[in-house]
N, C-alpha and C positions, 0 to 999 in steps of 0.2 A: 634697283639695278646697280650692278657693281660699278665702282668708279676707279680711277687711278690713284696711284700712291706717290706721295713725295718721299723720295729716299735720300741719298747722300746730298749734303749741302756744304758750300764753301763760299768764302768772300775775300776780298782783297781791298785795301784802302790806299789812298795816295801816300807815298812814302815820307813826306815831310809833315811832321805834326807840329802845330802852332797852338799855343795858348791863347786865349781870347785877347789879352792885353797886347800881345805881339801882332796879331792880325788887325786889331783895332789901329794900332800905331802905323801899320802898313797900308791902311786905307781899305782892307778887305771887307770891313764890316760897317753898318750904318748905326746901329744902336750902341749904347755904352756897354763895355764889358760887364759892369755891375748888373745891368738889366737883363743881359743874356745869361749871366751866371744864375740870377734868381729864376730864369726860365728853365734851368736844368742842364744848360750847356756848360762845359769846361774847356774844351779844346776841339780841334778839328783837323782833318788831314787833306793835304794838297799835293798834287802831283808835281814833282820838280820839272824844270825845263827839260823837254826831250821825251818825257814819259806821256804816253797817250792813253786814250780810253781802251784801246786794244790791248796795251800792257797790263792794264788792270783786269781785263777779261781773261787774259792768260793767267795772271796771278791767282784768279779764282778757279778756273777749269783745270789748271794743273794740280789742284788738290783733290780732284775727284777721280774715282776709279773707272776709267774708261777703256781699259783693255778689252773689254767684251763689245766695245763698239756702241753706237746709238743709231737709231732709225731716222731721227730728225734732230735738227737744232732750231730752236726758237731763240733769235738774238734781238734783244730789245735795247733801244737807246732813247733817252729822253730828249737830249739836244740833237736836232737833225745833223749838225755838222759832225757828230760822233758816229753817224750811219755811214761814213766813208773814211777810210784811212789813206785816200789818194794824195797825190802831190799837186797842190794848189798851184806851185810855181810852173809845173809842167803844163797845167791847164792854161795858165796865163800866157805861156810862151807859145803854145801850139794852137789853142782854141779847140782842142780835141776833148770832148767831154768824157771819153773813156777814163781819164785821170780823175774824174769826180765820181767814178763807179768802182772804186776799190773797196768792195763791201767787206766789212770784217768778218761776217759769218762765213763767207767762202774761205777766207784765209783761215779762220779757226778750224774749219773742216779739214783743210789740207794739212795745217801744222800739227793737229792732233791725230792725223792718220785715220780720220773717220770718213774713209773714202765713199762708203755707200750711203751716208746720211744726206738727206735733202734739207734745204735750209729755208727758213722763213724769217722775215725781218719785220719788227714792230718800231715805229718811231713817233707816233702821234697820240700816245696816251698818257704823256707826262710822267709823273713820279709813280703812277699806277701800273707802268709797264710790266713789271715782273708778275704781278698778279694776272695781268692779261696773258702773259706767256704761259703761265700755269693753266689758265682756262683753254687756250689754244691746244696746249699738249694733251689735256684731258680730252678734248674733242678729237684730236688726231688719233689718239689711241682707241677711241670708241668707234671711229669710222674705218680704221685700217687694222683689221683682226690679226694680221701677221706681225704687226709692230709690237715691240716690247718696251723700248726705252727712248725717251725724248730728253735731250739736253736743253734746259732753259737757262740763258745768260742774260744778264743786264748790266751794262758798263757805261759809265759817263764820267767825264772830267770836264770842268769848267775851262773855258779858254784863258790863256794868260791875260791878266789885268782885270778879270771878272770880279765883281763883288760877290763875296761868298756868304751872303745873307739874303734870304727870300722869305718875305711875309713874316719877319721877325724870327726866322729860324736860321740857325748856323749850318752851313753846307759842307760836306766833305765830298771830294772825289772819291768814287767807289765803285765796286763791281760785285756782284753775286752770281752764283751759279747752283744749279741743283739738277738732279735727275728725277724725272717723272716716269714712273714704271706701270706696266699693266698689272703686276703683282708685287707684293712687299719684297724688297730686296733682302736677300738673306743677311743676317748679322746686323740689320738696322731696325730702329724702331718705326713700325708701320704707321703712317699718317694718311689715312684714306681721305680723298677729296669727297666732300659731301654736297656742296653747293658753291656756285660762283654767281656773282651779279655785278652789273656795271651800270652806272648812270653817267651820261654825258650831256653837258649844257654848253654847247659851242657859243652860244650867245654871250657868255661870260669870259671869252678869251682875252678880253682887254681889261679885265678887272684889275683894280689897284691892290696893293698889299692889304689895305684895311678892308677892301670889299672881298677879297679872297678869305681873309679871316672870318668876316661875317658869314660867308656861305658855308664855311666848315661846320658851323653850329646848326645849320638847318639840313644840309644835305647829308652829313654823316650819319646822324640818327635815322633819316629816311633810308639811306643805303642799308644800314644795319637791319632795320625792321623789314625791309623787302627782301634782303638775303635770307634772313631767318624764316620768313614765310615761305620762301621757295623750298627750304629744307624741312618745313613742318616743325620748326622749332621755335622757342621764345628765348629771351635773354636769360631766363632761369636755367636753360639747358646748356648755356655756355659757361665753361670752367675757366678759360683764359681768353683774354683779348691781346693780340699781338699787333700793334699799330706801328706807324712810322714814328721816327724820332722828332716830333714836333714839340713846340713849347709845352712843358710838362703841365701846365695849368689847363691846356686845351682839352686834353683827355679827362682830366678830372671833372670839368664842366660837362663833356659829353657823356661820361659815365653816369653822372647824376641825372642827365636828362633821359637816359635809357634805363635807370633804375639798376645799374651795374655796380657791384662793389669795386671801388677804384683799386683796391689791393689785388684784384683779379687782372689788371691791366699791366702786361709785362713790357716794360720800356727801359730796362735796366742798363741798355748800352748807351743811352742818351749822353751822359756826360763826356764819355771817351770817344764816341764815334760821331756824334752829331747826326745830321739828317744826310745819308749817303744816297741821296736822289732815289732810285728805284730799288735799292738794295736793302732798305731797313727792315722789311718783313723777314727775309731770310736771315739777316744778322740777329735780330731779336728772337726769332724762332730757334736758331742755333743755340742762343744763350739760354732759352728756356729748356731745351733738350739737355743741355749740359748741367742743369740745375738739379736734376733727379727729382723735379716736382710732378712730373707727369705720371698719370696712371692709365692703364687701358680702360677705354670707354669715355675718357674725358674728350670734350670737344673744344677746339680752338677756333676763334674768329680772327682772321687777318684782315685788316682794313687799311686803306690808303687813299689819300686824297692828292690830286695833281693838277697842274695847270692844263688847260685846254677847254673848258674845265672838265675833269674826270674824276669820278670816285668809284673805286672797285673794292670788293670784299670777297673773301673765300672762307669757307668753313671746312675744317678738317677734323677727323676723329682719330684718336689714338687707338691702334688696333692690337698693339704688343708692346 
């Protein structure tokens, strides 16, 4: 059965870039800069005061060709507070909850002039939310035969004063956006969605950093095997793995557990971008596309782990 295609992609990062030593001195990190540097991180991006997650979303979507409109918008946030751009002071002054329901997806629809698009919001899939958005877009296009294009957006920024390290990974404020289409978009490399899969274990929602790291090495191999089984594939059929920007040693271990050559794991934005919450897959996939390494017929595995705890994966095939 034909599946949808990932088309144009874009992303944006917090406007202020910090070296690890700077953020360590400012109290944004827990681990030492040397340890994080050994893990593959070099710097990260933080929104300055006044810039919110919606600004990041606009920074990504403004780079996409949207003149032809879209049929739906799937807007994902990892942190629940980024699911509203309302005025907290107005809520506190009035007690009127409408001030807590200023949904960014609706603002995006209006600001981009996408007047006929319907909107869907995702907020409870952790860092896996962009892959969840791709899955929902694929399902929407399959169930709505008249629809042609779905805009997927993921945007998050940590609140002021937050610690920018989670489970020994350096975090960046960031957003990503892409178009999912019923047919390959003219002038872009075709990436056909082959299979998607998700595992959720809500019982682990209170897991510590060390416990989260431990689950990574058991659940990610399980996720990959189950995803490939859904597609009728094995690891030998995968040409590239495009994961999130986690500690570089983590995917070296997982690749060994799965029998995948670590050279096939594309994580080259890790030093400069760090872990941009739900945006990593799109950022790394964009980097792979720009590298001219891809060939028609190659298959790419996108994988992500997130709090909740959730694990999601998507297989795409290069068609042109």
